[in-house]
C-alpha positions in Angstrom: -8.7 7.1 -3.8 -5.3 4.9 -3.9 -5.5 1.1 -4.3 -3.7 -1.5 -3.4 -4.2 -5.7 -4.4 -4.4 -8.4 -2.7 -2.4 -11.1 -4.7 -1.8 -14.8 -3.7 -2.1 -18.1 -4.8 -5.4 -20.2 -3.9 -6.1 -20.6 -0.4 -3.5 -18.0 0.7 -5.4 -15.9 3.2 -6.6 -13.1 0.9 -10.1 -13.1 1.3 -10.2 -13.3 4.8 -7.3 -10.6 5.0 -9.7 -8.5 2.8 -12.6 -9.1 4.9 -10.3 -7.9 8.2 -9.3 -4.7 6.6 -12.5 -3.7 5.2 -15.3 -5.1 7.1 -16.3 -6.9 4.2 -18.2 -10.0 3.4 -15.7 -11.4 0.7 -16.4 -15.5 0.6 -13.2 -16.6 2.2 -13.5 -20.8 1.4 -11.2 -23.5 1.3 -10.9 -24.1 -2.3 -9.5 -22.8 -5.6 -11.1 -19.5 -7.1 -13.3 -18.6 -4.7 -12.8 -15.2 -5.6 -13.5 -14.7 -9.3 -14.4 -11.3 -9.5 -12.4 -8.5 -7.6 -14.1 -7.6 -4.2 -13.2 -3.9 -3.7 -13.5 -2.3 0.1 -11.9 0.8 1.7 -9.5 0.0 4.8 -9.4 2.9 7.4 -5.5 4.0 7.9 -5.3 4.6 11.7 -3.6 7.6 12.8 -2.9 8.0 16.9 -1.8 11.6 16.0 -5.5 12.3 14.8 -7.3 10.5 17.5 -5.3 13.1 19.9 -6.1 16.4 18.2 -9.7 15.5 17.8 -9.5 15.4 21.6 -7.7 18.3 22.1 -10.3 20.1 19.9 -13.3 18.2 21.4 -14.2 17.4 17.6 -17.6 16.1 16.9 -16.7 14.2 13.9 -13.4 12.7 13.3 -12.7 11.2 9.8 -9.4 9.1 8.8 -7.3 8.7 5.6 -8.1 5.7 3.8 -7.0 3.5 1.2 -8.8 1.3 -1.3 -8.4 -2.4 -0.8 -8.9 -5.0 -4.0 -9.1 -8.6 -3.4 -8.1 -10.6 -6.3 -8.5 -13.8 -7.2 -6.0 -16.4 -6.8 -3.0 -17.0 -9.1 -1.9 -20.1 -10.1 1.3 -21.2 -12.3 0.7 -20.9 -15.8 -1.5 -17.9 -15.2 0.6 -15.7 -17.6 -0.1 -18.1 -20.2 -3.7 -18.6 -19.4 -4.3 -20.8 -16.5 -6.7 -20.1 -13.8 -8.4 -16.7 -14.4 -5.4 -16.1 -16.7 -5.7 -12.5 -18.2 -8.5 -11.7 -16.4 -6.4 -11.5 -13.4 -3.5 -10.0 -14.6 -5.6 -7.1 -15.9 -7.2 -6.7 -12.4 -3.5 -6.5 -10.9 -2.8 -3.9 -13.4 -5.4 -1.3 -12.4 -4.2 -1.3 -8.6 -1.6 1.2 -7.6 0.9 -0.9 -5.2 0.7 -5.1 -4.5 0.3 -6.8 -1.5 1.6 -10.1 -2.0 -0.2 -12.9 0.6 1.6 -15.8 1.2 0.7 -18.9 3.1 3.3 -20.3 6.0 0.6 -22.1 7.6 -0.3 -25.8 7.3 -3.7 -27.2 7.2 -4.8 -30.7 5.8 -8.1 -29.2 5.1 -7.2 -26.6 2.9 -5.4 -27.6 -0.1 -2.0 -26.0 -1.8 1.8 -25.6 -0.5 1.8 -24.1 3.2 6.1 -23.0 2.2 5.6 -18.8 2.0 8.7 -19.1 -0.2 7.2 -21.8 -3.0 4.3 -19.1 -3.0 6.7 -16.4 -3.5 8.3 -18.4 -6.0 5.1 -18.6 -8.1 3.8 -15.5 -7.8 6.9 -13.7 -9.1 7.5 -15.8 -12.1 4.3 -15.3 -13.2 4.0 -11.3 -12.9 7.5 -11.2 -14.8 6.6 -13.4 -17.3 3.8 -11.1 -18.0 5.8 -8.1 -17.9 8.4 -9.8 -20.0 6.2 -10.0 -22.8 4.9 -6.7 -22.8 8.7 -5.2 -22.5 9.3 -7.3 -25.5 6.9 -6.1 -27.8 7.4 -2.4 -26.7 11.5 -3.0 -26.9 10.8 -4.3 -30.8 8.8 -1.3 -31.7 10.9 1.4 -29.8 14.0 -0.2 -31.9 12.6 -0.2 -35.0 11.2 3.6 -34.5 14.6 4.7 -33.1 16.4 4.5 -36.5 13.9 7.9 -37.1 13.6 9.3 -33.5 16.4 9.5 -31.8 15.3 10.7 -28.7 14.2 6.9 -27.5 17.6 6.0 -26.8 16.7 6.5 -22.7 13.9 4.4 -23.4 15.5 1.4 -24.9 18.2 1.2 -21.8 15.6 0.8 -19.7 13.7 -1.5 -21.7 16.6 -3.4 -22.3 17.6 -3.7 -18.6 14.0 -4.8 -17.8 14.1 -7.2 -20.4 17.4 -9.0 -19.3 16.0 -9.1 -15.5 12.4 -10.1 -16.9 14.1 -12.7 -19.0 15.6 -14.5 -16.0 12.4 -14.6 -14.5 13.3 -11.6 -11.8 10.6 -9.1 -11.3 11.9 -5.7 -11.5 11.6 -4.3 -8.1 14.6 -6.7 -7.7 16.6 -5.7 -11.1 18.4 -2.5 -9.6 16.9 -0.3 -11.7 17.7 3.6 -11.5 14.7 5.9 -10.8 15.0 7.2 -14.2 14.9 3.9 -15.7 11.7 3.3 -13.6 9.9 6.3 -15.1 10.8 5.4 -18.2 8.8 2.2 -17.8 6.0 3.6 -16.4 3.8 4.5 -19.0 3.4 0.3 -19.2 2.4 -0.1 -16.2 4.2 -3.0 -16.0 3.0 -5.3 -13.0 6.6 -5.6 -11.1 7.8 -1.9 -11.7 6.1 -0.6 -8.4 6.7 -1.4 -4.6 5.6 -4.3 -2.9 4.2 -5.6 0.5 4.4 -8.9 1.3 2.4 -10.1 4.3 3.2 -13.6 5.5 0.0 -15.3 6.7 1.2 -17.9 9.6 -1.0 -20.4 11.8 -2.4 -19.7 15.1 0.0 -22.4 16.9 3.3 -20.6 15.4 2.5 -16.9 16.4 5.8 -17.5 18.3 7.8 -18.0 15.1 6.4 -15.0 13.2 9.6 -12.9 13.7 11.7 -15.9 12.5 9.5 -16.7 9.6 9.6 -12.9 8.4 12.9 -12.8 8.3 13.2 -16.2 6.6 11.0 -14.4 3.6 12.6 -11.2 4.0 16.0 -12.8 3.2 14.7 -13.5 -0.1 14.0 -10.1 -0.8 17.9 -8.9 -0.5 18.5 -7.7 -3.3 15.1 -5.7 -3.8 16.2 -2.7 -1.4 13.3 -0.7 -0.1 11.1 -1.5 -2.8 10.0 -4.7 -0.6 8.5 -4.3 3.0 7.6 -7.8 4.7 5.2 -8.6 7.8 4.0 -11.6 9.5 0.5 -12.3 10.7 -1.8 -14.5 11.4 -4.9 -13.3 9.3 -7.1 -15.8 10.6 -6.9 -14.2 14.0 -6.7 -10.6 13.0 -9.5 -11.1 10.9 -11.6 -12.4 14.4 -10.5 -9.4 16.2 -11.3 -7.0 13.3 -15.3 -8.2 13.9 -14.9 -7.3 17.6 -16.6 -3.7 17.8 -15.6 -2.8 21.4 -11.9 -1.4 21.0 -11.0 -2.7 24.8 -12.1 -6.1 24.0 -10.5 -6.3 20.4 -7.0 -4.8 22.4 -7.9 -7.3 24.9 -8.1 -10.6 22.6 -4.7 -9.4 20.4 -2.8 -8.9 24.1 -3.9 -12.1 25.5 -2.4 -13.5 22.1 0.9 -11.6 22.7 0.2 -9.7 19.7 0.1 -5.8 21.0 -2.0 -3.8 18.5 -2.1 -6.2 16.2 -0.2 -6.2 12.7 -3.1 -5.2 10.8 -2.8 -1.9 11.7 0.9 -1.9 11.3 0.2 -3.7 7.6 -2.2 -1.1 6.8 0.4 1.9 7.8 2.9 0.2 5.6 0.9 0.0 2.6 -0.2 3.3 2.8 3.7 4.7 3.0 4.8 2.0 0.4 2.8 4.2 -2.0 4.4 7.5 -1.4 1.5 8.4 0.7 1.8 11.1 3.6 -0.6 12.8 5.9 -1.4 16.2 7.1 -4.2 17.2 9.3 -6.8 19.6 10.3 -8.8 20.1 13.5 -11.4 22.2 15.1 -14.4 21.7 17.2 -16.6 20.5 14.1 -14.2 18.3 12.9 -10.8 16.7 12.8 -9.2 15.0 9.6 -6.7 13.2 8.1 -5.7 14.3 4.5 -3.3 12.5 2.2 -0.9 14.0 0.0 2.2 12.4 -2.2 5.6 13.0 -0.5 7.3 15.8 -2.1 3.9 17.8 -2.5 3.7 22.0 -1.9 1.2 23.5 0.3 -1.4 24.5 -2.7 -1.0 20.6 -3.7 -2.0 20.0 -0.4 -4.6 22.5 -0.1 -6.3 21.0 -3.6 -6.6 17.5 -1.9 -9.3 19.6 0.5 -11.0 21.4 -2.8 -9.5 22.8 -6.1 -10.6 26.5 -5.6 -8.1 26.0 -2.3 -5.2 25.1 -4.7 -6.6 27.6 -7.5 -6.8 30.5 -5.3 -4.1 29.7 -2.6 -2.4 32.9 -0.8 -0.8 31.1 2.6 -0.5 27.9 4.7 -0.5 28.3 8.6 1.4 25.2 9.7 2.6 23.7 12.9 3.8 20.2 13.4 1.3 17.9 15.4 3.3 17.1 18.6 3.7 20.8 19.2 0.4 21.8 18.8 -0.6 19.0 21.3 1.9 20.6 23.9 0.5 23.7 23.3 -2.7 22.4 23.8 -5.2 24.5 20.9 -4.6 26.2 17.9 -5.7 29.8 19.2 -3.0 29.3 22.0 -0.4 28.6 19.6 -1.1 31.7 17.2 -1.2 33.9 20.5 2.5 32.4 21.3 3.7 32.9 18.0 4.4 29.3 16.9 2.1 29.0 13.8 4.2 29.2 10.9 2.8 31.1 7.7 4.3 29.3 4.7 3.9 30.0 0.7 3.6 28.4 -2.3 7.1 26.9 -2.3 6.7 25.1 1.3 6.9 21.2 0.8 4.8 19.9 3.3 5.8 17.5 5.9 4.1 14.1 7.3 2.5 15.3 10.6 1.7 19.1 9.4 -1.6 20.3 10.7 -2.4 22.9 8.4 -5.2 25.8 7.5 -5.1 27.5 4.0 -6.0 31.2 3.3 -7.0 31.2 -0.1 -9.3 33.8 -2.8 -11.3 32.7 -5.5 
């Protein structure tokens, strides 16, 4: 299962956000390093399409897609040199697929640390960039030596040089304007900043009306990051409280009462899911409706393999229809009778929202 890590300074709201996402019991305390070892849980990816298909099919069971959430201990200035949790902290980040920065934007005299999200961002980015710089310098030195005998290392050296220049300025790689090929060359080194980022700006309950303004201020800081960064503002405390309400109508009523609509938590999970390049295909029937995760650009056999490796190995064909069209028709059997189900072969590239059935033989 793909995983994303919650990263930020102590007391930014990481553990509260983790609890809201996973229903976990991580300690959320107003002092540094309440989280020393990472908490790991699973967050359901909300999907109205799946719920509507399940209703259409009268499914007995509904299974949403999910991602793993890792609550990583607080980062402090000097982490790249061993301060705070130091190398242990950095090692935990290397193990995640995408990073969620939690940036504090609330004032609380009982909670230590800065309340300026841009100050949080400065420290987090600088420490991650410095940690990457150490890795890049070491590999660039090795590759330059090896290139005297191995002329195939030119592209890697070019990518390492571009990364070294950016990181030396304290600029993370997602801001460095690297080409896709350069980022691919750097992939084997699991660099902390060579991945896309979701920034969650955690505001106080008394500043809900300023969320769009605060979001825009932080987003402006990422104007050189292209589509590598997305910014979402929310009050983590309120979202966490709402997440504890079991009844969906009561939860919606609470969020609506604060003018928060469906809440930012669902939007955040969907954004993190797409940030990883993940998309969803769906299966539906009276026994079960389920959302299946696949990487953007996957073929039909690769999608079949997400269900079972035998499906991919013995793939014959996929029967496909987009979810909206299927809902409009009202049932899979009726869509088949009307000739609306497409038959696709092994070269078909799946689209987000495809409803599929597979034929295979092993």
